[in-house]
C-alpha positions as CSV (number, residue, x, y, z in Angstrom):
1,M,-19.0,14.0,1.2
2,A,-18.6,13.4,-2.5
3,G,-15.3,14.6,-3.8
4,R,-13.6,14.6,-7.2
5,F,-14.6,11.7,-9.5
6,G,-17.7,11.2,-7.2
7,L,-15.6,9.4,-4.6
8,L,-16.5,9.7,-0.9
9,E,-14.0,11.8,1.0
10,P,-13.7,13.0,4.6
11,A,-14.8,16.6,5.2
12,A,-12.2,19.4,5.6
13,P,-9.7,20.2,7.2
14,W,-7.4,17.8,5.4
15,L,-3.7,17.1,6.1
16,P,-1.2,18.7,3.8
17,A,0.6,16.5,1.2
18,S,3.7,16.9,3.3
19,A,2.1,14.7,6.0
20,L,3.2,11.6,4.0
21,T,6.8,12.4,4.6
22,E,6.2,11.9,8.3
23,A,3.9,8.8,8.1
24,D,5.2,5.6,9.6
25,L,2.3,3.5,8.1
26,V,0.1,4.2,5.1
27,L,-2.9,2.1,4.3
28,V,-3.4,1.9,0.5
29,P,-6.5,0.6,-1.3
30,A,-5.8,-1.9,-4.1
31,L,-7.5,-4.1,-6.6
32,A,-4.7,-6.6,-6.1
33,V,-1.2,-6.9,-4.8
34,D,1.5,-9.5,-5.6
35,R,4.1,-11.0,-3.3
36,R,6.7,-8.6,-4.6
37,G,4.7,-5.7,-3.5
38,V,3.4,-4.6,-6.9
39,R,0.0,-3.0,-6.4
40,L,-2.8,-2.9,-9.0
41,G,-4.8,0.3,-8.7
42,R,-7.3,1.9,-11.0
43,G,-4.7,3.1,-13.5
44,R,-4.4,6.8,-13.0
45,G,-1.2,6.8,-10.9
46,F,-2.6,9.0,-8.1
47,Y,-1.2,6.8,-5.3
48,D,2.1,6.2,-7.0
49,R,2.6,10.0,-7.4
50,S,1.8,10.5,-3.8
51,L,3.6,7.6,-2.2
52,V,7.0,8.7,-3.5
53,S,6.8,11.3,-0.8
54,C,6.9,8.7,2.0
55,G,10.0,8.2,4.1
56,P,12.3,5.3,3.4
57,R,11.1,3.4,6.5
58,A,7.4,3.9,6.0
59,R,5.3,0.8,5.8
60,L,3.1,0.8,2.8
61,V,0.2,-1.6,3.4
62,A,-2.0,-2.7,0.5
63,V,-5.5,-3.5,1.8
64,V,-7.0,-6.3,-0.3
65,R,-9.3,-9.3,0.0
66,D,-7.6,-12.7,0.5
67,Q,-8.1,-13.7,-3.2
68,E,-6.6,-10.4,-4.3
69,L,-3.1,-11.4,-3.0
70,V,-1.7,-12.9,-6.1
71,D,1.7,-14.4,-7.2
72,E,2.6,-11.9,-9.8
73,L,1.3,-8.7,-11.4
74,P,2.9,-6.6,-14.2
75,C,5.1,-3.8,-13.0
76,E,5.9,-0.4,-14.6
77,P,8.8,1.9,-13.7
78,H,6.6,4.4,-11.9
79,D,5.0,1.8,-9.6
80,V,5.7,2.3,-5.9
81,A,6.0,-1.1,-4.2
82,M,4.1,-2.0,-1.1
83,T,6.0,-3.3,1.9
84,H,3.1,-5.4,3.2
85,A,-0.4,-6.7,2.3
86,L,-3.3,-6.9,4.8
87,T,-6.2,-9.2,4.1
88,P,-9.4,-9.9,6.1
89,G,-8.4,-13.5,6.7
90,G,-5.0,-12.5,8.0
91,R,-3.4,-14.1,4.9
92,G,-1.0,-11.2,4.7
93,G,2.1,-11.3,2.5
94,C,5.4,-9.6,3.1
95,P,6.8,-8.7,-0.2
96,A,10.4,-7.6,-0.5
97,H,10.9,-4.2,1.2
98,R,10.9,-1.5,-1.4
99,R,14.2,-0.2,-0.1
100,N,15.9,-3.5,0.5
101,D,15.4,-3.3,4.3
102,A,13.8,-6.6,5.1
103,A,14.3,-6.0,8.9
104,N,11.2,-3.9,8.9
105,V,8.7,-6.7,8.5
106,A,5.8,-6.3,11.0
107,V,2.8,-8.3,12.0
108,L,-0.2,-6.5,10.5
109,A,-3.0,-9.0,11.1
110,L,-4.0,-11.5,13.6
111,K,-1.7,-14.0,11.9
112,T,2.0,-13.6,11.3
113,L,2.9,-12.4,7.8
114,E,4.5,-15.0,5.6
115,C,7.8,-14.0,4.1
């Protein structure tokens, strides 16, 4: 069904915002993501405002096309870093963990993530 801004959204009932605090894995759409985990969105900050609710061990996975995994993007103080990138070709990247806990790197595609 069409939601706010004309975007397609699932029908109700929806999970409460507090569900993010319990999530182990969050798939996040992106226009691009760099190898540090900086995600390029659409510039309104919706995901950044929501993702701060995630627990410290949650894996934040930017879902992008292979060519959208880039070396570097500009970063602003409010940006929430992704912990992983997932691409159709399995060319995933494992940027630095947002909470300096590199032991949490996981395989998210058919190919092993490159660190």
